[in-house]
C-alpha positions as CSV (number, residue, x, y, z in Angstrom):
1,M,65.1,43.1,-105.0
2,M,67.3,41.0,-102.9
3,R,69.3,38.0,-105.1
4,L,71.2,35.1,-103.9
5,P,74.7,35.4,-103.3
6,P,76.6,32.8,-105.9
7,F,76.4,28.9,-104.5
8,R,76.9,25.5,-105.5
9,Y,73.7,22.9,-105.3
10,L,74.2,19.3,-104.6
11,A,71.1,17.0,-104.1
12,P,72.0,13.6,-103.0
13,K,70.0,10.7,-102.6
14,N,70.3,9.8,-99.0
15,A,71.6,10.9,-95.2
16,L,75.1,8.8,-95.8
17,E,75.9,10.8,-98.9
18,V,74.9,13.8,-97.3
19,A,77.1,13.7,-94.5
20,G,79.5,12.8,-97.0
21,I,79.5,16.0,-98.5
22,L,79.5,17.7,-95.3
23,N,82.8,16.4,-94.3
24,G,84.5,17.1,-97.6
25,E,82.9,20.5,-97.9
26,G,83.6,21.7,-94.6
27,P,81.9,24.9,-93.0
28,D,81.4,26.3,-96.7
29,A,78.5,23.9,-97.1
30,M,75.0,24.2,-95.5
31,I,72.4,21.7,-95.5
32,V,68.7,23.3,-97.1
33,A,65.4,21.7,-96.3
34,G,62.5,23.6,-97.2
35,G,64.8,26.9,-97.3
36,T,61.9,29.0,-95.8
37,D,64.3,30.6,-93.3
38,L,67.8,29.8,-94.6
39,Y,67.2,31.6,-98.0
40,P,66.4,34.7,-97.2
41,N,68.9,34.7,-94.7
42,M,71.4,34.4,-97.5
43,K,69.5,36.9,-99.5
44,R,70.4,39.2,-96.8
45,R,74.1,37.9,-96.1
46,H,73.4,36.8,-93.0
47,Q,74.7,33.1,-94.2
48,M,76.8,33.2,-97.2
49,P,77.7,29.1,-97.7
50,K,79.4,28.3,-100.9
51,T,77.7,24.6,-100.7
52,L,73.9,24.5,-100.3
53,V,73.3,20.2,-99.5
54,S,69.6,19.6,-100.6
55,L,67.1,17.2,-98.7
56,R,65.0,17.5,-101.4
57,H,65.9,14.4,-102.7
58,V,66.2,12.1,-99.7
59,D,63.3,10.2,-99.0
60,D,64.9,8.1,-96.2
61,L,64.3,11.5,-94.0
62,R,60.6,11.3,-94.8
63,G,57.7,9.6,-92.9
64,V,55.9,9.2,-89.9
65,Q,55.8,5.4,-87.7
66,M,53.4,5.0,-84.7
67,N,54.4,2.1,-83.1
68,G,53.9,2.9,-79.6
69,G,55.9,5.7,-79.8
70,V,55.9,8.6,-82.7
71,T,58.7,8.5,-85.2
72,I,59.2,11.3,-87.1
73,G,61.4,12.3,-90.0
74,P,62.9,15.5,-90.2
75,N,62.4,16.5,-93.8
76,E,58.6,16.0,-93.1
77,T,56.6,18.8,-94.3
78,L,54.6,20.9,-91.8
79,R,52.0,20.5,-94.2
80,S,51.9,17.1,-93.9
81,L,52.1,16.9,-90.6
82,E,49.2,19.1,-90.3
83,R,46.9,17.0,-92.1
84,N,48.0,13.5,-90.0
85,V,45.0,13.2,-87.7
86,D,46.7,10.3,-86.1
87,L,49.5,12.9,-85.0
88,K,46.8,15.5,-83.9
89,T,44.6,13.1,-81.7
90,R,48.1,11.0,-80.2
91,L,50.1,14.6,-79.4
92,P,47.9,17.3,-80.2
93,A,50.6,20.0,-78.8
94,L,53.0,18.9,-81.2
95,W,50.3,19.3,-83.9
96,T,48.8,22.9,-82.7
97,A,52.7,24.0,-82.4
98,V,53.1,22.6,-86.4
99,Q,50.1,24.5,-87.5
100,S,51.0,27.7,-85.9
101,I,53.8,28.0,-87.8
102,S,53.8,30.8,-90.2
103,T,51.5,30.5,-93.2
104,P,50.0,27.8,-95.1
105,L,52.3,28.4,-97.8
106,L,54.9,28.4,-96.3
107,R,54.0,25.1,-94.2
108,N,54.1,23.1,-97.7
109,M,57.9,23.7,-98.1
110,G,59.1,24.4,-94.5
111,T,60.1,20.9,-92.6
112,I,60.1,20.1,-88.8
113,G,63.8,19.6,-89.3
114,G,64.2,23.0,-90.6
115,N,62.0,24.7,-87.5
116,I,64.0,22.8,-84.9
117,C,66.9,23.6,-86.6
118,L,65.4,27.4,-87.3
119,D,67.9,30.1,-87.0
120,T,67.7,32.4,-83.5
121,R,66.4,36.0,-84.1
122,C,67.0,39.9,-83.0
123,N,65.4,43.0,-84.1
124,Y,68.8,44.3,-84.4
125,Y,70.1,40.6,-86.9
126,N,67.0,40.0,-89.1
127,Q,67.3,42.9,-91.0
128,N,68.9,43.9,-94.8
129,F,72.6,43.9,-95.0
130,E,72.8,48.1,-95.0
131,W,70.3,48.5,-92.0
132,R,72.8,46.6,-90.1
133,R,76.4,48.2,-91.6
134,A,74.9,51.4,-90.8
135,I,75.0,50.0,-87.0
136,N,78.4,48.9,-87.3
137,F,76.4,45.3,-87.8
138,C,75.9,43.0,-84.3
139,M,77.7,40.1,-82.4
140,K,76.1,37.4,-84.2
141,C,76.9,38.0,-88.1
142,E,80.7,40.4,-89.1
143,G,80.0,42.5,-85.9
144,D,81.3,42.8,-82.3
145,T,78.4,43.9,-80.3
146,C,75.0,42.8,-79.0
147,W,73.0,45.4,-79.2
148,V,70.3,44.6,-77.6
149,A,72.6,43.9,-74.4
150,P,75.7,45.9,-75.5
151,S,78.1,45.0,-72.0
152,S,77.1,41.3,-72.9
153,S,79.9,38.6,-73.9
154,V,77.3,36.4,-75.8
155,C,74.3,36.7,-78.1
156,W,71.4,37.2,-77.2
157,A,69.2,36.3,-80.3
158,V,65.7,34.2,-79.2
159,N,65.1,30.9,-80.1
160,S,61.7,30.9,-81.8
161,S,61.1,27.5,-82.5
162,D,57.3,26.5,-82.1
163,T,58.4,22.3,-82.2
164,V,61.4,22.6,-80.1
165,P,59.4,23.4,-76.2
166,V,56.9,20.6,-77.2
167,L,59.4,17.9,-78.3
168,I,61.8,19.0,-75.1
169,A,58.5,18.7,-73.1
170,L,57.3,15.3,-74.3
171,G,61.3,13.7,-73.9
172,A,61.9,13.7,-77.0
173,T,65.0,12.2,-78.8
174,V,66.8,13.5,-82.3
175,T,69.7,11.2,-83.9
176,L,72.4,12.3,-85.8
177,V,74.2,11.3,-88.4
178,S,78.1,11.9,-89.7
179,V,81.1,10.0,-91.8
180,D,81.9,8.6,-87.8
181,G,78.8,6.8,-87.3
182,A,75.4,8.3,-85.7
183,R,74.6,9.7,-82.0
184,T,71.1,9.9,-80.4
185,I,70.6,12.9,-77.6
186,P,68.1,13.8,-75.7
187,I,66.8,16.7,-77.9
188,H,67.3,19.5,-75.2
189,E,70.8,18.5,-75.3
190,L,70.7,19.8,-79.1
191,F,70.5,23.3,-77.9
192,G,73.5,25.6,-76.4
193,T,72.8,29.0,-74.6
194,D,74.5,31.6,-77.1
195,G,72.6,32.9,-79.8
196,I,75.3,32.4,-82.5
197,E,75.9,29.0,-81.0
198,Y,72.5,28.1,-80.5
199,L,73.2,24.1,-81.7
200,T,75.2,21.7,-80.4
201,K,75.0,20.0,-83.9
202,R,78.3,19.6,-86.1
203,K,78.6,20.9,-88.9
204,D,79.0,17.3,-90.6
205,E,76.2,16.0,-88.8
206,V,72.3,15.6,-90.4
207,L,69.1,15.1,-88.4
208,T,67.9,12.0,-89.6
209,R,65.1,11.1,-87.0
210,I,62.6,12.4,-84.1
211,D,61.8,9.5,-81.8
212,I,58.9,10.8,-79.3
213,P,58.2,8.6,-76.6
214,D,54.1,6.8,-75.9
215,Q,52.9,9.7,-73.3
216,G,50.4,7.1,-72.1
217,E,47.5,9.1,-70.6
218,A,49.4,11.8,-70.4
219,K,48.0,15.6,-71.3
220,S,50.2,18.4,-73.3
221,V,49.3,21.9,-75.0
222,Y,51.0,24.7,-76.6
223,R,50.3,27.8,-76.0
224,K,51.8,30.9,-78.3
225,V,51.9,34.8,-78.0
226,R,52.4,36.7,-81.0
227,R,51.0,39.9,-82.9
228,R,49.0,38.5,-85.2
229,G,47.0,35.1,-85.9
230,A,49.2,34.0,-88.6
231,F,53.3,34.1,-90.0
232,D,54.5,35.5,-86.9
233,F,57.5,34.0,-84.7
234,P,56.8,33.5,-81.2
235,V,57.4,36.5,-78.7
236,A,57.2,33.9,-75.6
237,A,55.4,30.3,-75.7
238,V,54.8,27.8,-73.6
239,A,54.6,23.7,-73.4
240,A,53.4,21.6,-71.2
241,R,52.7,18.0,-70.8
242,L,50.6,16.4,-67.6
243,T,50.0,13.1,-66.2
244,L,46.9,12.6,-63.7
245,Q,45.8,10.5,-61.2
246,G,42.7,12.1,-60.4
247,N,43.3,15.4,-59.4
248,T,47.2,14.7,-58.4
249,V,50.2,15.5,-60.4
250,E,52.0,12.3,-61.5
251,D,54.3,13.6,-63.9
252,V,55.0,17.4,-65.3
253,S,57.1,18.6,-67.9
254,L,56.8,22.9,-68.3
255,V,59.1,24.5,-71.1
256,L,59.2,28.1,-72.6
257,N,60.6,29.3,-75.9
258,A,60.8,32.8,-77.1
259,V,62.4,34.4,-73.9
260,G,65.8,33.9,-74.4
261,P,68.8,32.5,-76.6
262,T,67.7,28.5,-75.4
263,P,64.4,26.7,-74.5
264,V,63.8,27.3,-70.8
265,R,63.1,24.0,-68.8
266,C,60.7,25.0,-65.7
267,E,61.9,22.7,-62.9
268,E,60.8,24.8,-60.0
269,A,57.7,25.0,-61.3
270,E,57.4,21.3,-62.1
271,G,58.6,20.8,-58.4
272,V,55.6,23.0,-57.0
273,L,52.9,20.9,-59.2
274,R,54.4,17.1,-59.1
275,G,52.8,15.2,-56.6
276,N,49.8,17.6,-55.5
277,A,46.4,18.2,-56.0
278,L,45.8,20.4,-59.2
279,T,44.6,23.5,-57.5
280,D,43.8,26.8,-58.5
281,E,46.9,28.1,-55.7
282,R,49.0,25.3,-56.8
283,I,48.3,26.4,-60.6
284,A,49.2,30.2,-59.4
285,E,52.2,29.0,-57.2
286,A,53.5,27.4,-60.6
287,A,52.9,30.2,-62.8
288,Q,55.1,32.6,-60.5
289,A,57.5,30.0,-60.6
290,A,57.5,29.6,-64.4
291,Y,57.5,33.6,-64.7
292,R,61.3,33.5,-62.6
293,P,63.4,31.9,-64.9
294,A,61.9,33.6,-68.0
295,K,64.7,36.3,-69.3
296,P,63.2,38.5,-72.0
297,L,65.1,41.3,-73.9
298,D,64.3,43.8,-75.9
299,N,65.2,42.2,-79.1
300,T,61.8,40.9,-80.3
301,D,58.3,42.4,-81.0
302,Y,56.5,43.7,-77.7
303,V,57.8,45.2,-73.9
304,S,60.0,42.5,-72.8
305,M,58.6,42.9,-69.4
306,W,55.1,42.4,-70.9
307,R,56.1,39.2,-72.7
308,K,57.6,38.4,-69.5
309,K,54.1,38.6,-67.6
310,M,52.3,36.6,-70.4
311,I,54.6,33.3,-69.4
312,R,52.7,33.9,-66.0
313,V,49.3,34.3,-67.9
314,E,50.1,31.4,-70.2
315,V,51.2,29.1,-67.7
316,K,48.4,29.5,-66.0
317,R,46.0,28.7,-69.3
318,A,48.0,25.9,-70.5
319,L,47.7,24.4,-66.7
320,E,43.9,25.0,-66.4
321,G,43.2,23.6,-69.8
322,M,44.6,20.5,-69.1
323,R,42.6,20.3,-65.7
324,G,39.8,20.9,-67.4
Protein backbone atom coordinates (compact mmCIF):
# COMPACT_ATOMS: atom_id res chain seq x y z
CA MET A 1 0.00 0.00 0.00
CA MET A 2 1.30 3.46 -0.91
CA ARG A 3 1.08 5.88 1.99
CA LEU A 4 1.06 9.64 2.07
CA PRO A 5 4.19 11.32 3.46
CA PRO A 6 3.80 13.44 6.65
CA PHE A 7 2.33 16.91 6.13
CA ARG A 8 0.55 19.70 7.98
CA TYR A 9 -3.06 20.36 6.92
CA LEU A 10 -4.57 23.85 7.06
CA ALA A 11 -8.19 24.73 6.19
CA PRO A 12 -8.65 28.50 5.76
CA LYS A 13 -12.07 30.07 5.18
CA ASN A 14 -11.41 32.55 2.33
CA ALA A 15 -9.09 33.19 -0.60
CA LEU A 16 -7.10 35.93 1.14
CA GLU A 17 -6.31 33.54 3.99
CA VAL A 18 -5.11 31.00 1.45
CA ALA A 19 -2.87 33.59 -0.19
CA GLY A 20 -1.47 34.66 3.18
CA ILE A 21 -0.57 31.09 4.12
CA LEU A 22 1.08 30.46 0.74
CA ASN A 23 3.10 33.65 1.13
CA GLY A 24 4.23 32.66 4.63
CA GLU A 25 5.01 29.02 3.93
CA GLY A 26 6.80 29.58 0.60
CA PRO A 27 7.56 26.64 -1.72
CA ASP A 28 6.93 24.11 1.08
CA ALA A 29 3.15 24.66 0.75
CA MET A 30 0.72 23.46 -1.91
CA ILE A 31 -2.99 24.01 -2.47
CA VAL A 32 -5.31 20.99 -2.43
CA ALA A 33 -8.89 21.15 -3.69
CA GLY A 34 -10.36 17.73 -4.55
CA GLY A 35 -6.97 16.03 -4.23
CA THR A 36 -7.70 13.52 -7.00
CA ASP A 37 -4.36 14.29 -8.69
CA LEU A 38 -2.22 15.66 -5.85
CA TYR A 39 -2.73 12.87 -3.32
CA PRO A 40 -1.72 10.06 -5.73
CA ASN A 41 1.33 12.15 -6.71
CA MET A 42 2.26 12.52 -3.04
CA LYS A 43 1.92 8.78 -2.51
CA ARG A 44 4.32 8.16 -5.41
CA ARG A 45 6.66 10.84 -3.95
CA HIS A 46 6.38 13.10 -6.99
CA GLN A 47 5.44 16.00 -4.73
CA MET A 48 6.12 16.20 -1.00
CA PRO A 49 4.77 19.48 0.39
CA LYS A 50 5.24 20.04 4.11
CA THR A 51 1.96 21.98 4.28
CA LEU A 52 -1.30 21.43 2.42
CA VAL A 53 -3.67 24.39 2.19
CA SER A 54 -7.17 23.02 1.68
CA LEU A 55 -9.86 24.86 -0.29
CA ARG A 56 -12.61 22.64 1.15
CA HIS A 57 -14.13 25.43 3.27
CA VAL A 58 -13.41 28.36 0.94
CA ASP A 59 -16.96 29.10 -0.18
CA ASP A 60 -16.07 32.29 -2.07
CA LEU A 61 -14.33 30.15 -4.69
CA ARG A 62 -17.55 28.29 -5.54
CA GLY A 63 -20.55 29.10 -7.68
CA VAL A 64 -21.58 29.67 -11.31
CA GLN A 65 -22.92 33.02 -12.50
CA MET A 66 -24.49 33.57 -15.92
CA ASN A 67 -25.00 37.21 -16.91
CA GLY A 68 -24.14 37.47 -20.57
CA GLY A 69 -20.86 35.68 -20.02
CA VAL A 70 -20.24 32.90 -17.51
CA THR A 71 -18.20 33.14 -14.31
CA ILE A 72 -17.16 29.91 -12.59
CA GLY A 73 -15.57 29.54 -9.17
CA PRO A 74 -12.51 27.27 -9.46
CA ASN A 75 -13.61 25.28 -6.40
CA GLU A 76 -16.80 24.19 -8.19
CA THR A 77 -16.80 20.41 -8.48
CA LEU A 78 -16.81 18.77 -11.88
CA ARG A 79 -19.94 16.86 -10.90
CA SER A 80 -21.88 20.04 -10.13
CA LEU A 81 -20.87 21.50 -13.50
CA GLU A 82 -21.87 18.27 -15.22
CA ARG A 83 -25.33 18.56 -13.66
CA ASN A 84 -25.71 22.22 -14.66
CA VAL A 85 -28.28 22.23 -17.49
CA ASP A 86 -27.71 25.91 -18.30
CA LEU A 87 -23.97 25.29 -18.72
CA LYS A 88 -24.69 22.39 -21.08
CA THR A 89 -26.93 24.64 -23.17
CA ARG A 90 -24.70 27.73 -23.27
CA LEU A 91 -21.24 26.14 -23.35
CA PRO A 92 -21.64 22.63 -24.81
CA ALA A 93 -17.93 22.14 -25.49
CA LEU A 94 -17.01 22.91 -21.87
CA TRP A 95 -19.77 20.65 -20.59
CA THR A 96 -18.56 17.84 -22.87
CA ALA A 97 -15.00 18.28 -21.60
CA VAL A 98 -16.11 18.25 -17.95
CA GLN A 99 -18.21 15.10 -18.23
CA SER A 100 -15.37 13.30 -20.04
CA ILE A 101 -12.97 13.71 -17.12
CA SER A 102 -12.13 10.56 -15.17
CA THR A 103 -15.07 8.76 -13.50
CA PRO A 104 -18.28 9.88 -11.74
CA LEU A 105 -16.77 9.10 -8.33
CA LEU A 106 -13.72 11.27 -8.94
CA ARG A 107 -15.79 14.04 -10.52
CA ASN A 108 -17.63 14.24 -7.18
CA MET A 109 -14.35 15.41 -5.62
CA GLY A 110 -12.35 16.95 -8.47
CA THR A 111 -12.74 20.66 -9.24
CA ILE A 112 -12.47 22.69 -12.42
CA GLY A 113 -9.64 24.70 -10.87
CA GLY A 114 -7.80 21.46 -10.17
CA ASN A 115 -8.27 20.34 -13.77
CA ILE A 116 -6.93 23.66 -15.05
CA CYS A 117 -3.82 23.33 -12.86
CA LEU A 118 -3.46 19.59 -13.50
CA ASP A 119 0.12 18.30 -13.32
CA THR A 120 1.66 17.29 -16.65
CA ARG A 121 1.92 13.57 -17.35
CA CYS A 122 4.46 11.16 -18.86
CA ASN A 123 5.03 7.42 -18.97
CA TYR A 124 8.42 7.92 -17.31
CA TYR A 125 7.06 10.20 -14.58
CA ASN A 126 3.73 8.68 -13.55
CA GLN A 127 5.24 5.56 -12.01
CA ASN A 128 5.90 4.50 -8.44
CA PHE A 129 9.06 5.57 -6.62
CA GLU A 130 10.88 2.23 -7.03
CA TRP A 131 10.22 2.12 -10.80
CA ARG A 132 11.53 5.67 -11.25
CA ARG A 133 14.57 4.98 -9.08
CA ALA A 134 15.43 1.98 -11.29
CA ILE A 135 15.90 4.33 -14.29
CA ASN A 136 17.69 6.97 -12.18
CA PHE A 137 14.53 9.11 -12.14
CA CYS A 138 13.67 11.71 -14.79
CA MET A 139 14.17 15.43 -15.33
CA LYS A 140 10.73 16.29 -13.93
CA CYS A 141 11.44 14.69 -10.55
CA GLU A 142 14.89 14.13 -9.00
CA GLY A 143 16.70 13.19 -12.23
CA ASP A 144 18.40 15.18 -15.00
CA THR A 145 17.29 13.36 -18.18
CA CYS A 146 14.04 13.58 -20.13
CA TRP A 147 13.80 9.89 -21.03
CA VAL A 148 11.27 10.46 -23.81
CA ALA A 149 13.74 12.86 -25.48
CA PRO A 150 17.15 12.29 -23.85
CA SER A 151 18.90 15.09 -25.73
CA SER A 152 16.25 17.66 -24.73
CA SER A 153 17.06 20.45 -22.30
CA VAL A 154 13.38 20.72 -21.30
CA CYS A 155 10.77 18.30 -19.98
CA TRP A 156 8.22 16.99 -22.49
CA ALA A 157 5.59 15.79 -20.02
CA VAL A 158 2.14 16.35 -21.54
CA ASN A 159 -0.62 18.77 -20.57
CA SER A 160 -3.63 16.44 -20.21
CA SER A 161 -6.34 18.80 -18.99
CA ASP A 162 -9.70 18.46 -20.73
CA THR A 163 -11.11 21.86 -19.77
CA VAL A 164 -8.05 23.97 -20.67
CA PRO A 165 -8.19 23.74 -24.50
CA VAL A 166 -11.91 24.53 -24.43
CA LEU A 167 -11.44 27.54 -22.15
CA ILE A 168 -8.68 28.85 -24.42
CA ALA A 169 -10.89 28.43 -27.50
CA LEU A 170 -13.71 30.27 -25.72
CA GLY A 171 -11.43 33.21 -24.86
CA ALA A 172 -11.62 32.73 -21.08
CA THR A 173 -9.65 34.74 -18.53
CA VAL A 174 -8.55 33.72 -15.04
CA THR A 175 -7.97 35.80 -11.92
CA LEU A 176 -5.06 35.04 -9.59
CA VAL A 177 -4.82 36.50 -6.07
CA SER A 178 -1.79 36.92 -3.81
CA VAL A 179 -1.01 39.13 -0.82
CA ASP A 180 0.18 41.70 -3.37
CA GLY A 181 -3.27 41.91 -5.00
CA ALA A 182 -5.11 40.38 -7.93
CA ARG A 183 -4.25 40.03 -11.60
CA THR A 184 -6.41 38.83 -14.49
CA ILE A 185 -4.86 37.21 -17.56
CA PRO A 186 -6.09 35.37 -20.67
CA ILE A 187 -6.06 31.72 -19.70
CA HIS A 188 -3.58 30.76 -22.43
CA GLU A 189 -0.98 32.90 -20.62
CA LEU A 190 -1.28 30.61 -17.59
CA PHE A 191 0.70 27.85 -19.33
CA GLY A 192 4.42 27.57 -19.98
CA THR A 193 6.22 25.45 -22.56
CA ASP A 194 8.16 23.23 -20.14
CA GLY A 195 6.59 20.12 -18.60
CA ILE A 196 8.16 21.01 -15.24
CA GLU A 197 7.32 24.72 -15.01
CA TYR A 198 4.03 24.19 -16.80
CA LEU A 199 2.18 27.00 -15.02
CA THR A 200 3.06 30.71 -14.95
CA LYS A 201 1.02 31.02 -11.73
CA ARG A 202 3.33 31.97 -8.87
CA LYS A 203 3.60 29.64 -5.87
CA ASP A 204 1.99 32.29 -3.65
CA GLU A 205 -1.02 32.84 -5.94
CA VAL A 206 -4.42 31.19 -5.78
CA LEU A 207 -6.81 30.89 -8.73
CA THR A 208 -10.03 32.65 -7.70
CA ARG A 209 -12.29 32.87 -10.80
CA ILE A 210 -12.74 31.82 -14.40
CA ASP A 211 -14.53 34.26 -16.70
CA ILE A 212 -15.89 33.20 -20.09
CA PRO A 213 -17.20 35.96 -22.39
CA ASP A 214 -20.61 35.86 -24.03
CA GLN A 215 -20.32 33.48 -26.98
CA GLY A 216 -23.15 35.02 -28.99
CA GLU A 217 -24.08 32.73 -31.88
CA ALA A 218 -20.79 30.83 -31.83
CA LYS A 219 -20.79 27.04 -31.83
CA SER A 220 -18.25 25.02 -29.87
CA VAL A 221 -17.19 21.41 -29.67
CA TYR A 222 -14.64 19.24 -27.85
CA ARG A 223 -13.16 16.04 -29.31
CA LYS A 224 -11.10 13.67 -27.18
CA VAL A 225 -9.07 10.59 -28.12
CA ARG A 226 -8.46 7.99 -25.41
CA ARG A 227 -8.32 4.22 -25.11
CA ARG A 228 -11.35 3.74 -22.85
CA GLY A 229 -14.65 5.59 -22.84
CA ALA A 230 -14.16 6.59 -19.20
CA PHE A 231 -11.36 7.32 -16.74
CA ASP A 232 -8.55 7.84 -19.26
CA PHE A 233 -6.71 11.09 -19.88
CA PRO A 234 -6.73 12.39 -23.47
CA VAL A 235 -3.90 11.31 -25.76
CA ALA A 236 -5.03 13.86 -28.35
CA ALA A 237 -7.71 16.51 -28.01
CA VAL A 238 -9.29 19.26 -30.11
CA ALA A 239 -11.38 22.20 -28.93
CA ALA A 240 -13.05 24.32 -31.60
CA ARG A 241 -15.17 27.46 -31.56
CA LEU A 242 -16.85 28.68 -34.76
CA THR A 243 -19.02 31.65 -35.72
CA LEU A 244 -20.77 31.30 -39.06
CA GLN A 245 -22.60 33.84 -41.22
CA GLY A 246 -24.51 31.55 -43.53
CA ASN A 247 -21.76 29.14 -44.57
CA THR A 248 -18.94 31.68 -44.22
CA VAL A 249 -16.61 31.55 -41.23
CA GLU A 250 -16.63 34.88 -39.41
CA ASP A 251 -14.48 33.80 -36.46
CA VAL A 252 -12.78 30.59 -35.40
CA SER A 253 -10.56 29.20 -32.64
CA LEU A 254 -8.82 25.81 -32.82
CA VAL A 255 -6.81 24.53 -29.85
CA LEU A 256 -5.04 21.18 -29.48
CA ASN A 257 -3.99 19.47 -26.27
CA ALA A 258 -2.24 16.31 -25.05
CA VAL A 259 0.27 16.64 -27.91
CA GLY A 260 2.90 18.62 -26.00
CA PRO A 261 3.72 20.27 -22.67
CA THR A 262 1.34 23.16 -23.40
CA PRO A 263 -1.93 23.64 -25.33
CA VAL A 264 -1.39 24.49 -29.02
CA ARG A 265 -3.30 27.26 -30.79
CA CYS A 266 -3.68 26.40 -34.50
CA GLU A 267 -3.34 29.89 -35.99
CA GLU A 268 -2.50 28.66 -39.50
CA ALA A 269 -5.61 26.47 -39.58
CA GLU A 270 -7.72 29.36 -38.28
CA GLY A 271 -6.39 31.55 -41.09
CA VAL A 272 -7.38 28.94 -43.66
CA LEU A 273 -10.98 29.08 -42.45
CA ARG A 274 -11.57 32.70 -41.46
CA GLY A 275 -13.49 34.67 -44.09
CA ASN A 276 -14.09 31.64 -46.30
CA ALA A 277 -16.94 29.22 -46.93
CA LEU A 278 -16.83 26.10 -44.77
CA THR A 279 -16.49 23.68 -47.68
CA ASP A 280 -15.11 20.15 -47.59
CA GLU A 281 -11.94 21.42 -49.25
CA ARG A 282 -11.42 24.16 -46.66
CA ILE A 283 -12.05 21.73 -43.82
CA ALA A 284 -9.48 19.29 -45.22
CA GLU A 285 -6.95 22.11 -45.67
CA ALA A 286 -7.53 23.35 -42.12
CA ALA A 287 -7.18 19.82 -40.72
CA GLN A 288 -3.84 19.45 -42.49
CA ALA A 289 -2.71 22.84 -41.16
CA ALA A 290 -3.65 21.78 -37.60
CA TYR A 291 -1.71 18.53 -38.08
CA ARG A 292 1.59 20.38 -38.56
CA PRO A 293 2.07 22.03 -35.13
CA ALA A 294 1.10 18.86 -33.20
CA LYS A 295 4.31 17.33 -31.82
CA PRO A 296 3.37 14.29 -29.73
CA LEU A 297 6.18 12.13 -28.39
CA ASP A 298 6.15 8.57 -27.09
CA ASN A 299 5.22 9.56 -23.54
CA THR A 300 1.54 8.59 -23.23
CA ASP A 301 -0.72 5.81 -24.45
CA TYR A 302 -0.69 4.83 -28.15
CA VAL A 303 2.01 5.34 -30.78
CA SER A 304 2.97 9.00 -31.11
CA MET A 305 2.61 9.19 -34.91
CA TRP A 306 -0.89 7.72 -34.72
CA ARG A 307 -1.81 10.38 -32.16
CA LYS A 308 -0.54 13.05 -34.56
CA LYS A 309 -2.61 11.61 -37.41
CA MET A 310 -5.69 11.63 -35.18
CA ILE A 311 -5.41 15.40 -34.83
CA ARG A 312 -6.17 15.72 -38.53
CA VAL A 313 -9.11 13.33 -38.16
CA GLU A 314 -10.58 15.01 -35.08
CA VAL A 315 -10.26 18.56 -36.44
CA LYS A 316 -12.14 17.42 -39.55
CA ARG A 317 -14.85 15.78 -37.44
CA ALA A 318 -15.17 18.86 -35.22
CA LEU A 319 -15.58 21.27 -38.14
CA GLU A 320 -17.98 19.00 -40.02
CA GLY A 321 -20.09 18.61 -36.89
CA MET A 322 -20.39 22.36 -36.35
CA ARG A 323 -21.22 22.91 -40.00
CA GLY A 324 -24.00 20.36 -39.69
